[in-house]
C-alpha positions in Angstrom: 54.9 97.4 91.5 56.4 93.9 92.5 59.2 94.1 94.8 61.3 91.5 96.4 63.6 92.1 99.7 66.5 89.8 99.6 69.4 88.7 101.8 72.0 86.3 101.9 74.5 84.4 104.1 78.1 83.5 102.9 81.0 81.6 103.6 82.9 84.6 104.0 83.0 88.4 102.7 84.5 88.4 99.2 83.5 86.1 96.2 86.6 87.1 94.5 88.3 84.8 97.3 86.3 82.1 96.3 83.5 82.7 99.0 80.3 81.3 98.2 76.5 81.9 99.0 74.9 79.5 101.7 71.8 81.0 102.3 69.1 83.0 100.3 65.9 84.4 102.1 63.3 86.8 100.3 60.0 88.5 100.8 57.8 89.7 98.4 55.7 93.1 98.3 53.0 94.1 95.5 52.1 97.8 95.8 54.1 98.2 99.2 51.9 95.3 100.8 53.3 92.1 101.8 52.0 88.9 99.9 52.2 85.5 101.4 54.9 84.5 99.1 58.9 84.0 100.1 61.9 82.3 98.9 64.3 80.5 101.7 66.9 78.1 100.8 70.3 76.7 102.4 73.0 75.8 99.9 75.9 73.6 99.8 78.8 75.7 98.7 81.2 73.1 98.1 83.7 74.6 100.3 84.3 75.2 104.1 82.5 77.9 105.6 84.8 80.2 107.7 84.7 80.2 111.5 84.5 83.9 111.7 81.2 83.5 109.3 79.8 80.7 111.4 79.9 83.1 114.5 77.8 85.4 112.6 75.1 83.2 111.0 75.7 80.0 113.0 75.5 77.9 109.7 77.6 74.8 110.1 79.6 72.5 107.5 77.7 69.8 109.0 74.3 71.6 108.4 75.0 72.2 104.9 76.5 68.9 103.5 73.1 67.3 102.4 71.9 70.6 100.7 71.6 71.2 97.0 74.4 73.2 95.5 73.6 76.9 93.7 73.2 75.0 90.4 70.2 72.8 91.7 68.2 75.9 93.5 69.0 78.5 90.7 65.9 77.9 88.3 63.6 78.5 91.3 65.5 81.5 92.5 65.5 83.3 88.9 61.7 82.7 88.8 61.1 84.3 92.1 63.2 87.7 91.6 62.4 87.8 87.8 61.1 91.1 87.0 61.0 92.5 90.4 62.3 95.5 91.9 65.0 94.2 94.2 65.7 95.7 97.8 68.7 94.6 99.7 70.5 95.9 102.8 74.3 97.1 101.4 72.9 95.5 98.1 76.3 95.3 96.3 77.5 92.7 98.8 74.4 90.3 97.9 74.4 91.1 94.4 78.2 90.5 93.8 77.9 87.1 95.5 74.8 86.2 93.8 76.3 87.1 90.1 79.7 85.3 91.3 77.3 82.0 91.7 75.4 82.7 88.2 78.5 83.0 86.5 79.8 79.6 87.4 76.7 77.9 85.8 76.7 77.7 82.1 74.0 79.4 80.4 72.6 81.1 83.7 71.6 84.8 83.1 73.0 87.7 84.9 71.4 89.1 88.0 71.3 92.5 86.5 69.6 91.2 83.4 66.7 89.4 85.7 65.9 92.2 88.2 63.8 95.2 87.0 66.0 98.0 86.2 69.1 96.0 86.5 70.0 97.4 89.7 68.8 97.0 93.1 67.5 99.7 95.9 70.2 99.8 98.5 68.2 100.6 102.1 71.8 101.0 103.5 72.2 104.0 101.2 68.7 105.4 102.0 69.2 104.9 105.8 72.8 106.9 105.5 71.1 109.8 103.3 68.0 110.1 105.9 70.3 109.4 109.1 74.0 111.1 108.4 76.4 110.3 111.1 74.3 107.5 112.8 74.7 103.7 112.9 72.4 102.1 110.0 73.2 98.6 110.5 69.6 96.5 110.5 69.9 95.9 114.2 70.3 99.9 114.8 67.5 100.6 112.4 65.3 98.2 113.8 65.7 99.5 117.2 65.4 103.3 116.0 62.1 102.6 114.0 60.9 100.1 117.1 60.7 97.0 114.9 60.9 93.8 117.1 64.3 92.1 116.3 64.7 89.9 119.6 64.5 86.8 117.6 67.7 87.8 115.6 70.3 86.0 117.9 72.2 85.0 114.7 72.1 86.7 111.4 69.6 84.6 109.1 68.6 85.4 105.5 64.8 84.9 105.6 64.5 86.6 109.3 66.6 89.5 108.0 64.6 89.8 104.6 61.5 90.2 106.8 62.9 92.7 109.3 64.2 94.6 106.3 60.8 94.6 104.9 59.5 96.7 107.9 62.6 98.9 107.9 62.0 99.6 104.3 58.5 100.7 104.8 59.2 102.4 107.8 61.8 104.6 106.0 59.8 105.2 103.0 56.2 105.7 104.4 56.0 108.8 102.2 55.6 106.5 99.1 52.6 104.7 100.5 50.4 107.2 99.2 51.4 106.5 95.7 49.3 103.3 96.1 46.4 104.4 97.9 43.3 102.7 96.7 45.3 99.8 95.3 44.6 97.0 97.9 43.7 93.8 96.4 42.8 91.0 98.7 43.9 88.4 96.0 47.6 89.8 96.6 47.2 88.4 100.3 47.8 91.7 102.0 48.6 91.7 105.5 48.1 95.5 105.7 44.9 97.4 105.8 44.6 100.7 103.9 45.5 103.8 105.9 42.5 105.4 107.7 42.2 109.1 108.3 42.3 109.9 112.1 39.6 112.4 113.4 40.8 116.0 114.1 43.4 116.0 111.6 41.5 119.0 109.8 42.1 121.4 112.9 44.2 124.5 112.4 47.4 124.7 114.1 47.8 127.0 117.2 50.6 129.6 117.0 52.3 130.2 120.3 54.8 132.8 121.0 57.6 132.1 123.8 57.4 134.4 127.0 60.3 136.9 127.6 61.9 134.6 130.0 61.8 132.1 127.8 63.5 133.9 125.1 66.1 135.2 127.9 67.0 131.5 128.9 67.3 130.7 125.1 69.8 133.3 124.2 71.9 132.4 127.6 71.9 129.0 126.3 73.0 129.7 123.0 75.8 132.2 124.1 77.1 129.1 126.3 77.5 126.9 123.3 79.0 129.7 121.1 81.6 129.9 124.0 82.3 126.3 123.5 82.3 126.5 119.9 83.5 128.7 116.7 81.1 127.1 114.5 77.1 127.1 115.0 75.2 125.6 112.0 72.3 127.7 112.6 74.2 130.9 112.8 75.7 130.4 109.4 71.8 129.5 108.2 70.8 132.8 109.4 73.5 134.8 107.4 
């Protein structure tokens, strides 16, 4: 399975207000292993970048004025993502912006017809399902999964795509065994196959709490019940 992890930076928050894409960054995985292929471009949006947006990504109007417009990079972009399973954080944001750009170009295909399955995997939705009630920004996910994001002083499409790749792999480790034995050196893999660690065939040791530990535990639960009229584990035990 070929997957492309994508991020964009834009002039603002809503393409329906005329905001445009100014940066695209993509990494590529094959069978959950990074290849050496990336796609990264800056794009002249043919309009001003909002001051609030510049505070987020640091990409100025002066920097973009000599860059190609979206029509100038569209063929290379479509070739890179074509047929791949697309992965993005808050995927609807990126896809809506990219679709709006493609609709401005006569004869350009819909992004939903180019990518595998016509939909993208949304890592924000995955994170919310796995981590309900917790912060699930890219920064928070990198921190919680111990991924080094120290270079992320500004949002940047390629850097964020690279970080998101690591986050996605960390959140979906259980899928790795589906591709066991598919490592192919011609794919430029940067990962080695997982090796079985010694001692993993040992039987677990069952330990019973002491009477004093049980007493302390029940005293602690009593204090919690006095402070709250609803305990999830009480409902579960019924």
